[in-house]
C-alpha positions in Angstrom: -0.6 1.5 45.3 -1.6 0.4 41.7 0.7 0.7 38.7 -0.8 0.2 35.2 1.6 -0.1 32.3 0.5 0.4 28.7 3.0 -1.3 26.4 3.3 -3.3 23.2 5.6 -5.9 24.9 4.1 -7.0 28.3 6.2 -10.0 28.2 9.4 -7.8 28.9 8.1 -7.1 32.5 7.7 -10.7 33.6 11.1 -11.4 35.0 11.5 -7.9 36.5 8.2 -8.1 38.5 8.6 -11.7 39.5 12.0 -11.4 41.3 13.4 -9.9 44.5 11.9 -6.9 46.2 9.1 -6.2 43.6 7.9 -9.7 43.9 7.7 -9.6 47.6 5.9 -6.5 47.6 3.3 -7.9 45.0 2.9 -11.0 47.1 2.3 -9.0 50.3 -0.4 -6.8 48.6 1.9 -3.8 49.1 1.5 -2.9 45.3 -0.6 -4.1 42.5 1.0 -4.1 39.0 -0.8 -4.7 35.8 0.7 -4.7 32.2 -1.9 -3.9 29.4 -1.1 -4.6 25.8 -1.9 -1.6 23.6 -2.3 -3.9 20.7 -5.4 -5.3 22.4 -7.2 -1.9 21.6 -6.4 -1.4 18.0 -9.2 -1.1 15.4 -7.0 -2.4 12.7 -8.1 -5.9 11.6 -4.5 -7.0 11.3 -3.7 -5.6 14.8 -1.4 -3.0 13.6 -0.7 -0.2 16.0 1.8 2.0 14.0 2.1 3.9 10.9 4.4 6.4 9.0 4.6 9.8 10.3 2.9 12.7 8.5 5.2 15.0 6.8 7.8 12.2 6.2 10.6 10.9 8.1 12.2 7.6 9.3 10.5 5.1 11.4 7.0 4.2 12.5 4.8 6.0 15.2 2.4 4.4 17.6 -1.1 5.6 16.7 -3.0 7.5 19.3 -6.3 5.5 18.9 -5.2 2.3 20.7 -3.4 4.2 23.3 -6.2 6.5 24.2 -8.8 4.0 24.0 -6.9 1.9 26.5 -6.4 4.9 28.6 -10.0 5.9 28.7 -10.9 2.4 30.1 -8.4 2.1 32.9 -8.0 5.8 34.0 -9.8 6.8 37.2 -10.1 10.0 39.3 -7.2 8.7 41.3 -5.0 8.1 38.2 -1.8 10.0 37.5 -0.6 9.4 33.9 2.9 9.6 32.7 4.3 9.0 29.2 7.9 7.9 28.8 9.6 10.0 26.3 13.0 11.5 25.8 11.4 15.0 25.7 10.0 14.7 29.1 11.4 15.9 32.6 14.3 13.9 33.7 13.4 11.5 36.4 15.2 11.5 39.7 14.7 10.7 43.4 12.4 13.6 43.9 10.1 12.4 41.4 10.3 8.9 42.6 9.0 10.3 46.0 6.3 12.2 44.2 5.1 9.3 42.1 5.1 6.9 45.0 2.4 8.9 46.7 -0.2 8.4 44.1 -2.9 5.9 44.4 -2.7 4.8 40.8 0.2 5.5 38.5 -0.4 4.8 34.7 2.8 4.6 32.6 2.6 4.7 28.9 5.5 3.1 27.0 6.3 4.6 23.4 8.1 2.4 21.0 9.5 2.5 17.5 10.1 6.1 16.4 7.8 7.4 19.1 4.0 8.0 19.7 1.4 10.3 18.1 1.8 13.7 19.8 -1.9 14.0 20.4 -1.5 11.5 23.3 0.3 14.3 25.1 -2.8 16.0 25.7 -4.1 13.1 27.8 -1.3 12.6 30.1 -0.1 14.5 33.2 3.7 14.4 32.6 6.2 13.3 30.0 9.1 11.6 31.7 12.6 10.6 30.7 15.2 8.5 32.6 18.1 10.2 31.0 19.9 11.9 28.1 20.0 8.9 25.7 17.6 7.1 23.4 16.3 3.6 24.0 14.3 1.4 21.7 11.2 1.9 23.8 9.8 3.1 27.0 9.6 -0.2 28.7 13.0 -0.1 30.4 12.2 3.3 31.7 8.9 2.1 33.0 10.7 -0.7 34.8 13.3 1.8 36.4 10.4 4.1 37.6 8.5 1.1 39.0 11.3 -0.1 40.9 12.2 3.2 42.2 8.6 4.0 43.5 7.8 0.4 44.8 10.7 0.3 47.2 9.4 3.5 48.7 6.1 2.0 49.5 5.5 1.6 53.2 6.4 -2.0 54.3 8.5 -2.8 51.2 11.8 -2.2 53.0 12.6 -0.6 56.3 12.2 3.1 56.4 15.8 3.6 57.9 17.2 1.9 54.8 16.1 5.0 52.7 17.7 7.7 55.0 21.2 7.5 54.0 20.7 6.4 50.3 22.2 8.5 47.5 20.2 11.5 46.6 17.9 11.4 49.7 19.7 14.2 51.4 21.2 15.8 48.3 24.4 13.8 48.5 25.6 10.5 47.2 25.8 7.7 49.7 29.0 7.0 51.5 31.1 3.8 50.6 30.2 0.8 52.7 32.0 -2.4 53.6 31.4 -5.9 55.1 33.5 -9.0 55.8 36.3 -9.9 55.4 38.0 -7.0 57.2 41.2 -7.7 55.4 41.1 -8.8 51.7 44.6 -9.3 50.3 45.8 -6.3 52.3 42.9 -4.1 51.4 41.5 -3.0 54.7 38.2 -1.8 55.9 38.7 1.9 57.2 39.5 1.7 60.9 37.1 4.1 62.0 34.3 1.8 61.0 35.6 -0.8 63.4 35.9 1.7 66.3 32.3 1.6 67.7 32.6 5.4 68.0 29.1 6.4 66.6 29.9 10.1 66.3 33.3 9.5 64.5 31.5 7.0 62.3 28.7 9.5 61.4 31.3 12.2 60.7 33.5 10.0 58.5 30.3 8.9 56.5 29.4 12.5 55.9 32.8 13.4 54.8 33.0 10.6 52.3 29.5 11.4 51.0 30.7 14.9 50.4 33.9 13.6 48.8 32.0 11.3 46.4 29.5 13.9 45.3 32.3 16.6 44.9 34.2 14.2 42.8 31.4 12.4 40.8 28.3 14.6 40.9 29.4 18.3 41.7 26.2 19.4 40.1 24.4 18.3 43.1 26.4 20.7 45.3 25.3 23.8 43.3 22.9 25.8 45.4 23.1 23.6 48.4 22.8 25.0 51.7 25.8 23.7 53.5 26.0 23.2 57.3 29.1 24.6 59.1 30.2 21.0 59.6 29.9 20.2 55.9 31.8 23.3 54.9 34.6 22.3 57.4 34.7 18.8 56.0 34.9 20.1 52.3 37.9 22.2 53.5 39.5 19.2 54.9 39.0 17.3 51.6 40.4 20.1 49.7 43.6 20.2 51.8 44.2 16.5 51.7 
């Protein structure tokens, strides 16, 4: 997979893409990432890429010309183009799975007050990472890149994905490691039992508990199994 990021601040990505799992994925040729400076495509002799909005208003907008000229050069028939914007669809694990299947993902990062809306006509999707405003799309592009790179074959073991939060519509159950006893705070006994079925049931119950308490919206419309309904009843009666 290839990820191309159009940004005014390519230096922001250096530390993110040169550490941990992402760096290993790049080194192992499992993903190719390029950061392209939008400023390199401006026609302005002073390298300006922004201007005041027509109709008035605060702030500066990124002009469409440098963005679209850059896009015209790097886009191919295999490209899927997204623009980071607070007016876009909200990114989640479903979209991470979707985006991870494209051969070439292009991410355009807005900045300042935003970007000329004529750019919208040339992208496939507008995407937001949450209901809040950031100074630019760069952090969102990092989040999306991380979420989809770890889903690429060979980056991490496939089994590691299966029980993660959101993969099965629930939050992930709590996990523990050594020491077994930390100042009297003990690891749940069932996890030490070696009884795989009891451990599975315990983990499912705790996933349901966490989801019910922290993200009840995830349970709306869920097709519960008989086992899940029974566990939810237990949770209610505790």
